[in-house]
VEXVEX-516282 format. One record per residue (C-alpha): residue in three letters; x, y, z. Coordinates in steps of 0.5 Angstrom, whole numbers, plus 500, padded with zeros to 3 digits. Last residue first. Layout:
BEGIN
ALAXYZ...
END
This chain:
BEGIN
UNK414388127UNK409385123UNK412378124UNK407373120UNK405366122UNK402362117UNK398355118UNK396350114UNK392344117UNK391337113UNK385332115UNK384325114UNK379320113UNK378314109UNK383309112UNK382312119UNK383318122UNK390320120UNK393327121UNK397331117UNK400338119UNK403344115UNK407350118UNK409357114UNK413362118UNK414369115UNK418374118UNK424372114UNK423365112UNK421360117UNK419353116UNK415348120UNK413341120UNK408336120UNK405329124UNK399326126UNK398318128UNK391317132UNK389312126UNK394308123UNK389304119UNK392297120UNK386292119UNK384287124UNK379291127UNK378298124UNK381304128UNK377310130UNK375310137UNK382307139UNK386311135UNK383317137UNK383316144UNK390315144UNK393321140UNK400320137UNK404326135UNK410328130UNK413334129UNK419337125UNK423343125UNK426348121UNK428355123UNK431352129UNK428352136UNK424346136UNK429342132UNK425335133UNK418336136UNK415330140UNK408329142UNK403325146UNK396325148UNK393321154UNK386321156UNK384315152UNK390312156UNK386311162UNK380308159UNK384303156UNK388302163UNK381301167UNK379296161UNK375297155UNK369292155UNK367289148UNK362284149UNK363276149UNK358273145UNK357266145UNK355262139UNK358256140UNK364257135UNK365264139UNK363271138UNK367277139UNK364284140UNK368289137UNK363292132UNK359293138UNK363298141UNK363299149UNK365306151UNK371309154UNK371317156UNK369315163UNK373320167UNK370327165UNK372334166UNK379331165UNK378331158UNK385331156UNK392329159UNK398332155UNK405330154UNK410334151UNK417332148UNK422337146UNK428335142UNK434338140UNK439334145UNK444338149UNK438338155UNK432335153UNK426340151UNK421340156UNK413339155UNK407338161UNK400338159UNK393339163UNK387339160UNK379341162UNK374342157UNK367344157UNK363343151UNK357348152UNK350346155UNK344346151UNK338351152UNK332349148UNK327354145UNK329353138UNK336355136UNK337358143UNK339365145UNK344367150UNK347360150UNK352359156UNK359359159UNK365356161UNK368354155UNK375352157UNK379350163UNK386350162UNK393347165UNK400348163UNK407346165UNK413348161UNK420347162UNK426350158UNK430349164UNK432356164UNK426358161UNK421355167UNK414357165UNK409354169UNK402356166UNK395358168UNK389358164UNK381360164UNK377360158UNK370364158UNK364363154UNK358366151UNK353365146UNK348366140UNK344361137UNK341362130UNK336357126UNK335359119UNK339354116UNK344353122UNK347359124UNK352360130UNK354366134UNK360365139UNK362371143UNK368369147UNK372372153UNK379369155UNK383369161UNK390368163UNK395366169UNK403366169UNK407362174UNK414363174UNK414367181UNK416373184UNK410376181UNK404372178UNK406374171UNK400376166UNK395374161UNK389377157UNK384374152UNK379377147UNK375371143UNK371372137UNK367365135UNK364363129UNK359358126UNK357356119UNK351352116UNK349353109UNK342352105UNK339349098UNK332351096UNK327346096UNK326339093UNK320335095UNK320329099UNK314330102UNK316333109UNK320338105UNK327337102UNK333342102UNK340340099UNK346342104UNK352347102UNK358347106UNK359346114UNK364352115UNK367353121UNK370359124UNK375361130UNK377368131UNK382371136UNK384377140UNK390378144UNK392383150UNK399384153UNK400389158UNK407392156UNK408396163UNK409402159UNK403401155UNK400396150UNK403390148UNK400386142UNK397379140UNK394377134UNK390370132UNK386368126UNK383361126UNK380356121UNK375351118UNK373347112UNK367342111UNK366339104UNK368332106UNK372332112UNK377338114UNK382342110UNK384346115UNK386353115UNK390358119UNK392365120UNK397367125UNK399375127UNK405377131UNK405384134UNK408382140UNK407374141UNK414374145UNK411379150UNK407373152UNK400370152UNK401363154UNK396364160UNK390364155UNK390356153UNK387353147UNK386360143UNK392362146UNK397358142UNK394361136UNK399367138UNK405363136UNK411367139UNK412361144UNK409359151UNK405353148UNK404349154UNK397347152UNK398342146UNK392338144UNK391335137UNK396330137UNK402334136UNK401335129UNK394338130UNK397343135UNK403345131UNK398346125UNK394351128UNK387351132UNK384344133UNK377343134UNK374344141UNK370350140UNK367347134UNK363343139UNK358349139UNK352345142UNK353339147UNK351332148UNK354329142UNK361328144UNK363326151UNK361319152UNK360317145UNK366321143UNK368327140UNK372334141UNK379332140UNK378325140UNK371323137UNK365327136UNK359324132UNK355329130UNK349327126UNK346333123UNK339332120UNK335338117UNK328337114UNK325343111UNK318345109UNK316346116UNK309343119UNK312337123UNK318342126UNK325343124UNK331343127UNK332336129UNK327332125UNK326325127UNK319324128UNK317328122UNK319322118UNK326322114UNK328323107UNK335324106UNK339330101UNK345330106UNK347326112UNK353330115UNK358326119UNK363331123UNK369327125UNK373331131UNK380332132UNK384331139
END
């Protein structure tokens, strides 16, 4: 579930194409957000603001295909995707994650959880940020102006508890979102809701999350935009007697049609007849599926691999093997520290690395 963010820098455009500047302004900004899998696609991307909210939050999530809503473990980053995963094992755990993304874009997250009171109420706080780098500014006549930056950040607060006499846990998180693109700013808020079925005896978890239910409090330039709502459902289980944990996630359940016709894949026969690319029902259904496997999930060292069908379909190059959709990584525990790394492949020209460090502060 990762997004590909294309920036067109130092480009001269006619005033009709200004996105964030009016005709009499001296600065032209063009951000082209082409969103693929985790947050982007021609069907579900490019329509919403604050798209960074759907970026991968940790190396584990990245290695397992980009979506992992059943992470009932010690990693407080899991709660950024599903607040119902907040649990007592996360008490006094700190996670710091960093992603070396496309071009000069980088982003990361910090998460911490703690239990309070005699009843051990668990609370969670998280910060997610993205830095889009520096841009060269030009006025409408092509004269160079001052350079500028762009970035966004979200601060979240979460809480979860177990439903009495059941294996179900429910949780919710509240996010305050701030965005600054050159001199244009926006402030928003959102709520995440999650539920997880945790069956430790069978080492089985099933989770459902609804994220980014919210609105903009202030807009960039008077136009109110929708937030990137996401509904994900996942199941994970550790095999009996075998140190392997598999998981299947169904992402973007808020919209069925995530496939689209790609003109680059049209086929022209010898007579000049064009057969347009037309994804099938099965192809569209598979684009909702994310697969992941962990080897030695409960040991000090484990290996993770994942496959994201939508990323593979949208970013693969016809007649060329690019391994788009594949991801992998590992984690290593050393005392109170656990280091994790993941690598995700988009195509022959683009990939990303995610680094994470979990610290036990107890």
